[in-house]
PDB file of N, CA, C and O in Angstrom:
ATOM      1  N   MET A   1     -22.354  14.718  24.106  1.00  0.00           N
ATOM      2  CA  MET A   1     -23.217  14.459  23.098  1.00  0.00           C
ATOM      3  C   MET A   1     -22.613  14.795  21.785  1.00  0.00           C
ATOM      4  O   MET A   1     -21.910  15.793  21.630  1.00  0.00           O
ATOM      5  N   ARG A   2     -22.934  13.829  20.708  1.00  0.00           N
ATOM      6  CA  ARG A   2     -22.383  14.125  19.543  1.00  0.00           C
ATOM      7  C   ARG A   2     -23.302  14.288  18.389  1.00  0.00           C
ATOM      8  O   ARG A   2     -24.464  13.902  18.513  1.00  0.00           O
ATOM      9  N   VAL A   3     -22.909  14.806  17.313  1.00  0.00           N
ATOM     10  CA  VAL A   3     -23.838  15.019  16.185  1.00  0.00           C
ATOM     11  C   VAL A   3     -23.652  13.797  15.485  1.00  0.00           C
ATOM     12  O   VAL A   3     -22.551  13.254  15.398  1.00  0.00           O
ATOM     13  N   ARG A   4     -24.851  13.285  14.911  1.00  0.00           N
ATOM     14  CA  ARG A   4     -24.730  12.066  14.133  1.00  0.00           C
ATOM     15  C   ARG A   4     -23.782  12.318  12.910  1.00  0.00           C
ATOM     16  O   ARG A   4     -23.756  13.409  12.342  1.00  0.00           O
ATOM     17  N   LYS A   5     -23.057  11.324  12.559  1.00  0.00           N
ATOM     18  CA  LYS A   5     -22.226  11.404  11.299  1.00  0.00           C
ATOM     19  C   LYS A   5     -22.771  11.799  10.018  1.00  0.00           C
ATOM     20  O   LYS A   5     -22.084  12.430   9.215  1.00  0.00           O
ATOM     21  N   ASN A   6     -23.986  11.458   9.779  1.00  0.00           N
ATOM     22  CA  ASN A   6     -24.622  11.625   8.685  1.00  0.00           C
ATOM     23  C   ASN A   6     -25.286  12.985   8.448  1.00  0.00           C
ATOM     24  O   ASN A   6     -25.679  13.314   7.328  1.00  0.00           O
ATOM     25  N   ILE A   7     -25.392  13.702   9.438  1.00  0.00           N
ATOM     26  CA  ILE A   7     -25.870  15.192   9.598  1.00  0.00           C
ATOM     27  C   ILE A   7     -24.996  16.208   8.599  1.00  0.00           C
ATOM     28  O   ILE A   7     -23.788  16.371   8.772  1.00  0.00           O
ATOM     29  N   ALA A   8     -25.545  16.696   7.816  1.00  0.00           N
ATOM     30  CA  ALA A   8     -24.863  17.780   7.031  1.00  0.00           C
ATOM     31  C   ALA A   8     -25.182  19.087   7.626  1.00  0.00           C
ATOM     32  O   ALA A   8     -26.328  19.446   7.896  1.00  0.00           O
ATOM     33  N   THR A   9     -24.118  19.781   7.819  1.00  0.00           N
ATOM     34  CA  THR A   9     -24.316  21.272   8.579  1.00  0.00           C
ATOM     35  C   THR A   9     -23.574  22.172   7.727  1.00  0.00           C
ATOM     36  O   THR A   9     -22.650  21.796   7.006  1.00  0.00           O
ATOM     37  N   SER A  10     -24.041  23.525   7.826  1.00  0.00           N
ATOM     38  CA  SER A  10     -23.241  24.668   7.154  1.00  0.00           C
ATOM     39  C   SER A  10     -22.955  25.622   8.248  1.00  0.00           C
ATOM     40  O   SER A  10     -23.676  25.719   9.241  1.00  0.00           O
ATOM     41  N   ASP A  11     -21.926  26.300   8.053  1.00  0.00           N
ATOM     42  CA  ASP A  11     -21.334  27.540   8.906  1.00  0.00           C
ATOM     43  C   ASP A  11     -22.648  28.401   9.169  1.00  0.00           C
ATOM     44  O   ASP A  11     -22.764  29.039  10.215  1.00  0.00           O
ATOM     45  N   GLU A  12     -23.471  28.400   8.349  1.00  0.00           N
ATOM     46  CA  GLU A  12     -24.633  29.338   8.562  1.00  0.00           C
ATOM     47  C   GLU A  12     -25.817  28.932   9.526  1.00  0.00           C
ATOM     48  O   GLU A  12     -26.728  29.689   9.861  1.00  0.00           O
ATOM     49  N   GLY A  13     -25.661  27.627   9.917  1.00  0.00           N
ATOM     50  CA  GLY A  13     -26.617  27.096  10.904  1.00  0.00           C
ATOM     51  C   GLY A  13     -27.711  26.107  10.209  1.00  0.00           C
ATOM     52  O   GLY A  13     -28.659  25.643  10.842  1.00  0.00           O
ATOM     53  N   PHE A  14     -27.470  25.846   8.859  1.00  0.00           N
ATOM     54  CA  PHE A  14     -28.371  24.898   8.109  1.00  0.00           C
ATOM     55  C   PHE A  14     -28.030  23.514   8.447  1.00  0.00           C
ATOM     56  O   PHE A  14     -26.858  23.141   8.382  1.00  0.00           O
ATOM     57  N   LEU A  15     -28.997  22.712   8.810  1.00  0.00           N
ATOM     58  CA  LEU A  15     -28.575  21.183   9.202  1.00  0.00           C
ATOM     59  C   LEU A  15     -29.727  20.349   8.207  1.00  0.00           C
ATOM     60  O   LEU A  15     -30.910  20.662   8.071  1.00  0.00           O
ATOM     61  N   PHE A  16     -29.111  19.364   7.655  1.00  0.00           N
ATOM     62  CA  PHE A  16     -30.043  18.316   6.913  1.00  0.00           C
ATOM     63  C   PHE A  16     -29.765  17.023   7.281  1.00  0.00           C
ATOM     64  O   PHE A  16     -28.609  16.607   7.350  1.00  0.00           O
ATOM     65  N   ASN A  17     -30.820  16.293   7.546  1.00  0.00           N
ATOM     66  CA  ASN A  17     -30.846  14.692   8.026  1.00  0.00           C
ATOM     67  C   ASN A  17     -31.099  14.055   6.800  1.00  0.00           C
ATOM     68  O   ASN A  17     -32.228  14.147   6.318  1.00  0.00           O
ATOM     69  N   PRO A  18     -30.232  13.433   6.231  1.00  0.00           N
ATOM     70  CA  PRO A  18     -30.630  12.540   5.071  1.00  0.00           C
ATOM     71  C   PRO A  18     -31.440  11.328   5.264  1.00  0.00           C
ATOM     72  O   PRO A  18     -32.134  10.837   4.373  1.00  0.00           O
ATOM     73  N   THR A  19     -31.316  10.800   6.613  1.00  0.00           N
ATOM     74  CA  THR A  19     -32.105   9.586   6.908  1.00  0.00           C
ATOM     75  C   THR A  19     -33.538   9.877   7.016  1.00  0.00           C
ATOM     76  O   THR A  19     -34.396   9.061   6.682  1.00  0.00           O
ATOM     77  N   THR A  20     -33.825  11.176   7.538  1.00  0.00           N
ATOM     78  CA  THR A  20     -35.394  11.549   7.495  1.00  0.00           C
ATOM     79  C   THR A  20     -35.868  12.475   6.355  1.00  0.00           C
ATOM     80  O   THR A  20     -37.027  12.580   5.955  1.00  0.00           O
ATOM     81  N   GLY A  21     -34.775  13.134   5.896  1.00  0.00           N
ATOM     82  CA  GLY A  21     -35.135  14.143   4.758  1.00  0.00           C
ATOM     83  C   GLY A  21     -35.357  15.379   5.449  1.00  0.00           C
ATOM     84  O   GLY A  21     -35.507  16.357   4.718  1.00  0.00           O
ATOM     85  N   ASP A  22     -35.418  15.582   6.810  1.00  0.00           N
ATOM     86  CA  ASP A  22     -35.809  16.765   7.332  1.00  0.00           C
ATOM     87  C   ASP A  22     -34.530  17.846   7.170  1.00  0.00           C
ATOM     88  O   ASP A  22     -33.385  17.457   6.938  1.00  0.00           O
ATOM     89  N   SER A  23     -34.895  19.260   7.328  1.00  0.00           N
ATOM     90  CA  SER A  23     -33.800  20.137   7.393  1.00  0.00           C
ATOM     91  C   SER A  23     -34.154  21.166   8.525  1.00  0.00           C
ATOM     92  O   SER A  23     -35.310  21.327   8.917  1.00  0.00           O
ATOM     93  N   PHE A  24     -33.136  21.811   8.993  1.00  0.00           N
ATOM     94  CA  PHE A  24     -33.383  22.738  10.131  1.00  0.00           C
ATOM     95  C   PHE A  24     -32.576  23.850   9.955  1.00  0.00           C
ATOM     96  O   PHE A  24     -31.609  23.709   9.205  1.00  0.00           O
ATOM     97  N   SER A  25     -32.765  24.953  10.494  1.00  0.00           N
ATOM     98  CA  SER A  25     -31.763  26.123  10.564  1.00  0.00           C
ATOM     99  C   SER A  25     -31.828  26.586  12.031  1.00  0.00           C
ATOM    100  O   SER A  25     -32.805  26.448  12.767  1.00  0.00           O
ATOM    101  N   THR A  26     -30.614  27.172  12.364  1.00  0.00           N
ATOM    102  CA  THR A  26     -30.534  27.677  13.740  1.00  0.00           C
ATOM    103  C   THR A  26     -29.706  29.204  13.562  1.00  0.00           C
ATOM    104  O   THR A  26     -29.228  29.592  12.497  1.00  0.00           O
ATOM    105  N   ASN A  27     -29.665  29.917  14.790  1.00  0.00           N
ATOM    106  CA  ASN A  27     -28.963  31.126  14.499  1.00  0.00           C
ATOM    107  C   ASN A  27     -27.555  30.805  14.738  1.00  0.00           C
ATOM    108  O   ASN A  27     -27.131  29.676  14.986  1.00  0.00           O
ATOM    109  N   SER A  28     -26.805  31.964  14.639  1.00  0.00           N
ATOM    110  CA  SER A  28     -25.387  31.799  14.524  1.00  0.00           C
ATOM    111  C   SER A  28     -24.815  31.298  15.730  1.00  0.00           C
ATOM    112  O   SER A  28     -23.864  30.533  15.569  1.00  0.00           O
ATOM    113  N   ILE A  29     -25.171  31.548  16.907  1.00  0.00           N
ATOM    114  CA  ILE A  29     -24.760  30.829  18.077  1.00  0.00           C
ATOM    115  C   ILE A  29     -24.982  29.329  18.097  1.00  0.00           C
ATOM    116  O   ILE A  29     -24.090  28.552  18.440  1.00  0.00           O
ATOM    117  N   GLY A  30     -26.254  28.919  17.704  1.00  0.00           N
ATOM    118  CA  GLY A  30     -26.563  27.434  17.660  1.00  0.00           C
ATOM    119  C   GLY A  30     -25.671  26.815  16.628  1.00  0.00           C
ATOM    120  O   GLY A  30     -25.137  25.732  16.869  1.00  0.00           O
ATOM    121  N   ALA A  31     -25.473  27.452  15.466  1.00  0.00           N
ATOM    122  CA  ALA A  31     -24.478  26.897  14.560  1.00  0.00           C
ATOM    123  C   ALA A  31     -23.231  26.771  15.064  1.00  0.00           C
ATOM    124  O   ALA A  31     -22.645  25.777  14.636  1.00  0.00           O
ATOM    125  N   GLU A  32     -22.487  27.588  15.999  1.00  0.00           N
ATOM    126  CA  GLU A  32     -21.252  27.468  16.388  1.00  0.00           C
ATOM    127  C   GLU A  32     -21.388  26.353  17.323  1.00  0.00           C
ATOM    128  O   GLU A  32     -20.484  25.521  17.249  1.00  0.00           O
ATOM    129  N   ILE A  33     -22.409  26.118  18.284  1.00  0.00           N
ATOM    130  CA  ILE A  33     -22.462  25.193  19.330  1.00  0.00           C
ATOM    131  C   ILE A  33     -22.513  23.670  18.375  1.00  0.00           C
ATOM    132  O   ILE A  33     -21.871  22.686  18.741  1.00  0.00           O
ATOM    133  N   ILE A  34     -23.182  23.668  17.401  1.00  0.00           N
ATOM    134  CA  ILE A  34     -23.302  22.261  16.531  1.00  0.00           C
ATOM    135  C   ILE A  34     -21.770  21.994  16.206  1.00  0.00           C
ATOM    136  O   ILE A  34     -21.142  20.988  16.536  1.00  0.00           O
ATOM    137  N   LEU A  35     -21.279  23.106  15.484  1.00  0.00           N
ATOM    138  CA  LEU A  35     -19.855  22.970  15.021  1.00  0.00           C
ATOM    139  C   LEU A  35     -18.868  22.295  15.911  1.00  0.00           C
ATOM    140  O   LEU A  35     -18.142  21.358  15.579  1.00  0.00           O
ATOM    141  N   LEU A  36     -18.926  22.943  17.216  1.00  0.00           N
ATOM    142  CA  LEU A  36     -18.166  22.406  18.450  1.00  0.00           C
ATOM    143  C   LEU A  36     -18.441  20.974  18.814  1.00  0.00           C
ATOM    144  O   LEU A  36     -17.557  20.160  19.080  1.00  0.00           O
ATOM    145  N   MET A  37     -19.656  20.740  18.807  1.00  0.00           N
ATOM    146  CA  MET A  37     -20.170  19.411  18.999  1.00  0.00           C
ATOM    147  C   MET A  37     -19.632  18.293  17.977  1.00  0.00           C
ATOM    148  O   MET A  37     -19.216  17.194  18.344  1.00  0.00           O
ATOM    149  N   LYS A  38     -19.699  18.735  16.620  1.00  0.00           N
ATOM    150  CA  LYS A  38     -19.114  17.954  15.446  1.00  0.00           C
ATOM    151  C   LYS A  38     -17.695  17.505  15.774  1.00  0.00           C
ATOM    152  O   LYS A  38     -17.329  16.373  15.457  1.00  0.00           O
ATOM    153  N   LYS A  39     -16.876  18.369  16.407  1.00  0.00           N
ATOM    154  CA  LYS A  39     -15.444  18.221  16.704  1.00  0.00           C
ATOM    155  C   LYS A  39     -15.436  17.454  17.931  1.00  0.00           C
ATOM    156  O   LYS A  39     -14.363  17.419  18.533  1.00  0.00           O
ATOM    157  N   ASP A  40     -16.466  16.806  18.440  1.00  0.00           N
ATOM    158  CA  ASP A  40     -16.373  16.000  19.775  1.00  0.00           C
ATOM    159  C   ASP A  40     -15.722  16.807  20.915  1.00  0.00           C
ATOM    160  O   ASP A  40     -14.948  16.229  21.678  1.00  0.00           O
ATOM    161  N   ILE A  41     -16.004  18.130  21.066  1.00  0.00           N
ATOM    162  CA  ILE A  41     -15.542  18.794  22.061  1.00  0.00           C
ATOM    163  C   ILE A  41     -16.490  18.452  23.274  1.00  0.00           C
ATOM    164  O   ILE A  41     -17.717  18.443  23.173  1.00  0.00           O
ATOM    165  N   PRO A  42     -15.805  18.175  24.419  1.00  0.00           N
ATOM    166  CA  PRO A  42     -16.738  17.992  25.661  1.00  0.00           C
ATOM    167  C   PRO A  42     -17.770  19.125  26.003  1.00  0.00           C
ATOM    168  O   PRO A  42     -17.415  20.259  25.682  1.00  0.00           O
ATOM    169  N   MET A  43     -18.889  18.998  26.554  1.00  0.00           N
ATOM    170  CA  MET A  43     -19.827  19.963  26.847  1.00  0.00           C
ATOM    171  C   MET A  43     -19.341  21.097  27.638  1.00  0.00           C
ATOM    172  O   MET A  43     -19.665  22.276  27.494  1.00  0.00           O
ATOM    173  N   SER A  44     -18.307  20.467  28.719  1.00  0.00           N
ATOM    174  CA  SER A  44     -17.802  21.634  29.551  1.00  0.00           C
ATOM    175  C   SER A  44     -17.203  22.570  28.852  1.00  0.00           C
ATOM    176  O   SER A  44     -17.392  23.763  29.088  1.00  0.00           O
ATOM    177  N   GLU A  45     -16.285  22.070  27.760  1.00  0.00           N
ATOM    178  CA  GLU A  45     -15.493  23.072  26.996  1.00  0.00           C
ATOM    179  C   GLU A  45     -16.438  23.863  25.981  1.00  0.00           C
ATOM    180  O   GLU A  45     -16.113  24.976  25.568  1.00  0.00           O
ATOM    181  N   VAL A  46     -17.609  23.244  25.604  1.00  0.00           N
ATOM    182  CA  VAL A  46     -18.534  24.176  24.805  1.00  0.00           C
ATOM    183  C   VAL A  46     -19.210  25.266  25.642  1.00  0.00           C
ATOM    184  O   VAL A  46     -19.501  26.386  25.224  1.00  0.00           O
ATOM    185  N   VAL A  47     -19.420  24.802  26.861  1.00  0.00           N
ATOM    186  CA  VAL A  47     -19.840  25.980  27.720  1.00  0.00           C
ATOM    187  C   VAL A  47     -18.811  26.953  27.989  1.00  0.00           C
ATOM    188  O   VAL A  47     -19.194  28.123  28.028  1.00  0.00           O
ATOM    189  N   GLU A  48     -17.520  26.711  28.195  1.00  0.00           N
ATOM    190  CA  GLU A  48     -16.657  27.639  28.558  1.00  0.00           C
ATOM    191  C   GLU A  48     -16.160  28.406  27.365  1.00  0.00           C
ATOM    192  O   GLU A  48     -15.659  29.515  27.546  1.00  0.00           O
ATOM    193  N   THR A  49     -16.268  27.859  26.071  1.00  0.00           N
ATOM    194  CA  THR A  49     -15.980  28.636  24.842  1.00  0.00           C
ATOM    195  C   THR A  49     -16.918  29.586  24.583  1.00  0.00           C
ATOM    196  O   THR A  49     -16.579  30.711  24.216  1.00  0.00           O
ATOM    197  N   ILE A  50     -18.354  29.191  24.767  1.00  0.00           N
ATOM    198  CA  ILE A  50     -19.293  30.330  24.341  1.00  0.00           C
ATOM    199  C   ILE A  50     -19.582  31.329  25.498  1.00  0.00           C
ATOM    200  O   ILE A  50     -19.931  32.488  25.274  1.00  0.00           O
ATOM    201  N   CYS A  51     -19.414  30.807  26.776  1.00  0.00           N
ATOM    202  CA  CYS A  51     -19.483  31.901  27.756  1.00  0.00           C
ATOM    203  C   CYS A  51     -18.381  32.930  27.758  1.00  0.00           C
ATOM    204  O   CYS A  51     -18.564  34.113  28.046  1.00  0.00           O
ATOM    205  N   GLY A  52     -17.232  32.402  27.419  1.00  0.00           N
ATOM    206  CA  GLY A  52     -16.078  33.244  27.284  1.00  0.00           C
ATOM    207  C   GLY A  52     -16.154  34.268  26.249  1.00  0.00           C
ATOM    208  O   GLY A  52     -15.840  35.449  26.399  1.00  0.00           O
ATOM    209  N   LYS A  53     -16.628  33.683  25.112  1.00  0.00           N
ATOM    210  CA  LYS A  53     -16.866  34.383  23.766  1.00  0.00           C
ATOM    211  C   LYS A  53     -17.970  35.583  23.836  1.00  0.00           C
ATOM    212  O   LYS A  53     -17.758  36.709  23.388  1.00  0.00           O
ATOM    213  N   TYR A  54     -19.058  35.212  24.402  1.00  0.00           N
ATOM    214  CA  TYR A  54     -20.132  36.127  24.393  1.00  0.00           C
ATOM    215  C   TYR A  54     -20.463  36.628  25.798  1.00  0.00           C
ATOM    216  O   TYR A  54     -21.515  37.244  25.972  1.00  0.00           O
ATOM    217  N   ASP A  55     -19.618  36.396  26.814  1.00  0.00           N
ATOM    218  CA  ASP A  55     -19.861  37.026  28.122  1.00  0.00           C
ATOM    219  C   ASP A  55     -21.240  36.716  28.683  1.00  0.00           C
ATOM    220  O   ASP A  55     -21.857  37.659  29.178  1.00  0.00           O
ATOM    221  N   VAL A  56     -21.752  35.615  28.669  1.00  0.00           N
ATOM    222  CA  VAL A  56     -23.052  35.004  29.288  1.00  0.00           C
ATOM    223  C   VAL A  56     -22.975  34.326  30.552  1.00  0.00           C
ATOM    224  O   VAL A  56     -21.961  33.682  30.824  1.00  0.00           O
ATOM    225  N   ASP A  57     -23.938  34.400  31.353  1.00  0.00           N
ATOM    226  CA  ASP A  57     -23.950  33.631  32.529  1.00  0.00           C
ATOM    227  C   ASP A  57     -23.885  32.298  32.441  1.00  0.00           C
ATOM    228  O   ASP A  57     -24.754  31.744  31.768  1.00  0.00           O
ATOM    229  N   GLU A  58     -22.870  31.502  33.082  1.00  0.00           N
ATOM    230  CA  GLU A  58     -22.709  30.205  32.820  1.00  0.00           C
ATOM    231  C   GLU A  58     -23.722  29.279  33.063  1.00  0.00           C
ATOM    232  O   GLU A  58     -23.997  28.385  32.263  1.00  0.00           O
ATOM    233  N   ALA A  59     -24.395  29.479  34.325  1.00  0.00           N
ATOM    234  CA  ALA A  59     -25.553  28.628  34.861  1.00  0.00           C
ATOM    235  C   ALA A  59     -26.864  29.028  33.838  1.00  0.00           C
ATOM    236  O   ALA A  59     -27.669  28.115  33.654  1.00  0.00           O
ATOM    237  N   LEU A  60     -27.094  30.148  33.257  1.00  0.00           N
ATOM    238  CA  LEU A  60     -28.151  30.238  32.225  1.00  0.00           C
ATOM    239  C   LEU A  60     -27.910  29.615  31.133  1.00  0.00           C
ATOM    240  O   LEU A  60     -28.762  28.899  30.609  1.00  0.00           O
ATOM    241  N   PHE A  61     -26.533  29.826  30.556  1.00  0.00           N
ATOM    242  CA  PHE A  61     -26.331  28.829  29.409  1.00  0.00           C
ATOM    243  C   PHE A  61     -26.281  27.479  29.427  1.00  0.00           C
ATOM    244  O   PHE A  61     -26.556  26.882  28.385  1.00  0.00           O
ATOM    245  N   GLU A  62     -25.956  26.815  30.498  1.00  0.00           N
ATOM    246  CA  GLU A  62     -26.045  25.545  30.629  1.00  0.00           C
ATOM    247  C   GLU A  62     -27.291  25.051  30.730  1.00  0.00           C
ATOM    248  O   GLU A  62     -27.480  23.887  30.378  1.00  0.00           O
ATOM    249  N   ARG A  63     -28.346  25.824  31.217  1.00  0.00           N
ATOM    250  CA  ARG A  63     -29.721  25.358  31.070  1.00  0.00           C
ATOM    251  C   ARG A  63     -30.222  25.450  29.550  1.00  0.00           C
ATOM    252  O   ARG A  63     -30.913  24.548  29.075  1.00  0.00           O
ATOM    253  N   ASP A  64     -29.893  26.431  28.903  1.00  0.00           N
ATOM    254  CA  ASP A  64     -30.103  26.714  27.463  1.00  0.00           C
ATOM    255  C   ASP A  64     -29.623  25.651  26.563  1.00  0.00           C
ATOM    256  O   ASP A  64     -30.302  25.136  25.674  1.00  0.00           O
ATOM    257  N   LEU A  65     -28.349  25.346  26.870  1.00  0.00           N
ATOM    258  CA  LEU A  65     -27.634  24.291  26.175  1.00  0.00           C
ATOM    259  C   LEU A  65     -28.199  23.036  26.234  1.00  0.00           C
ATOM    260  O   LEU A  65     -28.186  22.270  25.270  1.00  0.00           O
ATOM    261  N   GLU A  66     -28.780  22.730  27.480  1.00  0.00           N
ATOM    262  CA  GLU A  66     -29.434  21.317  27.794  1.00  0.00           C
ATOM    263  C   GLU A  66     -30.793  21.118  26.875  1.00  0.00           C
ATOM    264  O   GLU A  66     -31.108  20.143  26.191  1.00  0.00           O
ATOM    265  N   GLU A  67     -31.481  22.340  27.080  1.00  0.00           N
ATOM    266  CA  GLU A  67     -32.828  22.430  26.249  1.00  0.00           C
ATOM    267  C   GLU A  67     -32.365  22.526  24.818  1.00  0.00           C
ATOM    268  O   GLU A  67     -33.025  21.751  24.127  1.00  0.00           O
ATOM    269  N   PHE A  68     -31.537  23.145  24.177  1.00  0.00           N
ATOM    270  CA  PHE A  68     -31.120  22.972  22.800  1.00  0.00           C
ATOM    271  C   PHE A  68     -30.480  21.442  22.435  1.00  0.00           C
ATOM    272  O   PHE A  68     -30.518  20.960  21.303  1.00  0.00           O
ATOM    273  N   SER A  69     -30.044  20.954  23.301  1.00  0.00           N
ATOM    274  CA  SER A  69     -29.554  19.417  23.004  1.00  0.00           C
ATOM    275  C   SER A  69     -30.713  18.542  22.909  1.00  0.00           C
ATOM    276  O   SER A  69     -30.897  17.737  21.996  1.00  0.00           O
ATOM    277  N   MET A  70     -31.630  18.780  24.090  1.00  0.00           N
ATOM    278  CA  MET A  70     -32.976  17.815  23.873  1.00  0.00           C
ATOM    279  C   MET A  70     -33.617  18.118  22.656  1.00  0.00           C
ATOM    280  O   MET A  70     -33.967  17.170  21.953  1.00  0.00           O
ATOM    281  N   GLN A  71     -33.845  19.337  22.262  1.00  0.00           N
ATOM    282  CA  GLN A  71     -34.335  19.495  20.932  1.00  0.00           C
ATOM    283  C   GLN A  71     -33.466  18.830  19.784  1.00  0.00           C
ATOM    284  O   GLN A  71     -34.054  18.012  19.077  1.00  0.00           O
ATOM    285  N   LEU A  72     -32.443  19.029  19.582  1.00  0.00           N
ATOM    286  CA  LEU A  72     -31.602  18.316  18.714  1.00  0.00           C
ATOM    287  C   LEU A  72     -31.637  16.824  18.676  1.00  0.00           C
ATOM    288  O   LEU A  72     -31.535  16.160  17.644  1.00  0.00           O
ATOM    289  N   LYS A  73     -31.794  16.336  19.915  1.00  0.00           N
ATOM    290  CA  LYS A  73     -31.921  14.898  20.052  1.00  0.00           C
ATOM    291  C   LYS A  73     -33.173  14.295  19.635  1.00  0.00           C
ATOM    292  O   LYS A  73     -33.267  13.162  19.165  1.00  0.00           O
ATOM    293  N   GLY A  74     -34.245  15.202  19.850  1.00  0.00           N
ATOM    294  CA  GLY A  74     -35.681  14.942  19.434  1.00  0.00           C
ATOM    295  C   GLY A  74     -35.666  15.039  18.008  1.00  0.00           C
ATOM    296  O   GLY A  74     -36.489  14.311  17.454  1.00  0.00           O
ATOM    297  N   TYR A  75     -34.952  15.743  17.268  1.00  0.00           N
ATOM    298  CA  TYR A  75     -34.863  15.806  15.852  1.00  0.00           C
ATOM    299  C   TYR A  75     -33.809  14.819  15.203  1.00  0.00           C
ATOM    300  O   TYR A  75     -33.475  14.914  14.022  1.00  0.00           O
ATOM    301  N   SER A  76     -33.341  13.917  16.026  1.00  0.00           N
ATOM    302  CA  SER A  76     -32.445  12.907  15.548  1.00  0.00           C
ATOM    303  C   SER A  76     -31.192  13.554  14.930  1.00  0.00           C
ATOM    304  O   SER A  76     -30.653  13.091  13.926  1.00  0.00           O
ATOM    305  N   ILE A  77     -30.761  14.640  15.574  1.00  0.00           N
ATOM    306  CA  ILE A  77     -29.636  15.218  15.049  1.00  0.00           C
ATOM    307  C   ILE A  77     -28.393  14.631  15.874  1.00  0.00           C
ATOM    308  O   ILE A  77     -27.289  14.391  15.387  1.00  0.00           O
ATOM    309  N   LEU A  78     -28.756  14.451  17.157  1.00  0.00           N
ATOM    310  CA  LEU A  78     -27.658  13.963  18.163  1.00  0.00           C
ATOM    311  C   LEU A  78     -27.678  12.627  18.462  1.00  0.00           C
ATOM    312  O   LEU A  78     -28.798  12.200  18.742  1.00  0.00           O
ATOM    313  N   GLU A  79     -26.799  11.855  18.488  1.00  0.00           N
ATOM    314  CA  GLU A  79     -26.679  10.309  18.996  1.00  0.00           C
ATOM    315  C   GLU A  79     -27.274  10.216  20.438  1.00  0.00           C
ATOM    316  O   GLU A  79     -27.292   9.137  21.031  1.00  0.00           O
TER     317      GLU A  79
END
């Protein structure tokens, strides 16, 4: 999954969709995930990076990442 090219993001987790005029904010881990997605890093590497850095259960994180991705897609943040 990729973040749409026109989505403005900040390191602090603020997102702006200029097409819809909507803005969103996320926590620091959400912001880190979005920045990894913007770099077109495969989801498997996103999982590996976040699980390694924060020592979280991989299966639990994969479920959370799937839910987070579905929310982003619903808000037209992801392609």
